[in-house]
N, C-alpha and C positions, 0 to 999 in steps of 0.2 A: 674440550676433550672430556673433562669431568662430567659436564652435564650430559654429554652423549653417552658416557658410561652409565650414569645413573638411569637414563631413560631405557637403556637396553638390559641392564642387570637389575633384577628385582630386589636382590638382597645386598646391594653395595653398601658397606658400612665403613669403608676406609677413609683415610685422610687424603686431601685436605677437606675438612668440613666447611661448609658455607655457613658461618655463624652470624653474618650480617655485620653491622657496625659494632665496635667494641662496647661492652656494657661495664667495663672496669672503669671506675672513677679515679683519675689521678689525684694524689694528695697534693694540695697546694698550700693549705694552712690549717692550723688547729681550729680556727673559727669556722672554716668550711666543714671540717670534720664534726664539730659539735652540732652544726646545723643539720648535717646528715643524720646524726644520732637522734635528733629531735623529730625526725620523720616517724620514729617509733618502730622501725624495722631493724632486724639484726644486720650488723655490718661486719663482713669478713675482711680482715686487714692482713695483707701480705707485706712483711718488712723485708726488703730485698737489697742486694748489692749485685754488682756485675760479676756473674760466674756462670758456668755451664748449667748448673742445677737450676738457676733462676730462669734460664731459657725454657727448660721443661716445665717449671712451675707456671710460667706465663701462659703456656698453651693450656694447661689444666685450668687455670683461673679464667681464661677467656671462655672455655667451654662451659664451666660451671656458672659463670656470670650470665651467659646466654640462657642456660637451662633454668635457673632460679629467678630470673628477672621477672617482675619488679618486686617480688616478695622479700628477697634478700639482696642487699647491696654488697658489692665487692670493691675494695680500695687497694691500690698498690702504692706503697711508700718507698721511694728510692732513698735509702738511708744516707748515702753520701751527700744528697741535696738537703736533707732535713735531719741532721744528726741529733738535734735536741729532742725531737719527738721520739726517735728510735732509742736514745739513751735512757729515756724515762721508763722503757719497758724492761730494762736491766737484764738483757739477754746477750750472750756472746756469740752464739751460733746463728749465722745467717745463711739462707733466708729462713724465716719462720712465719707462722700464721697464727693469728688470734681472732676470736670472735667477740665483738662488743655488742651489748644489747641492753634494753630497758633503762634509758636515762631517767633519772628522778632528781628533782631538786633536793639537794642535801640540806639538812637542818643546820643552820649557821649558829654554832654556839658562841655566845659572847658578842662583843662588838666587832664589827667588820671594819677593816682599814679603809676600804673604798666601797661606797654604796653601789658603784657600777659593776662590781665583780659579783658574779653569781657562781656558786659552787654546785656541781652536779655529781651524783653518784652513778657510776656505770659498772655493770657486771662484765667481767672479762673472763673468757674461757680459753685456755690454750687449745689449739687444734692439734691433736695427736693421733689422728686417723690416717688412713692411706690417702696420699695427696692425689686424688682422682675425683671425677664427678661422682662415682659410686661412694667414695669415702665421705664426701660432703653430704650426700643424701643420707647415708647412715648416721652421720653425726647430727644432722638436723632432726632426724627421727628420734634419736636417743634423747636429745635435749628439748624436744617438744616444740621446735620452731615450726610455725605454719607456713607452708609454701605449696605451690603447685608448679609442676614442671611445664615449661612452655614448648618444649620440643619433643 
């Protein structure tokens, strides 16, 4: 029915939008997250819990992830599953969004306890714009992130 509506109506812009497969990367471990940062692209991270606002945020993230793929990555962290990672952000209000970018190897002052541990410095910006695709676009423009919209 939706495809028939799109074929007959030149200006149909309503939902449900066909975004294809999900471009949101589910958080599985800090190691996977660090590997994602090493790709050198900004990573938008949504820290979520189960609530009605999270359902709205999920729809916005799906659309934004499809729009800005592959230049900007989107990750969803379910905080009840990974409380340690969420607690390190030191925030009380959920859900919230932060943008991580530009990983650099940190200078290691002094003697390291374990030579297998590598420290990295990552810039983190809070996302305090309108939680919509438009809000993400304006945020990326303001902070100078390079992207091109795919849709």
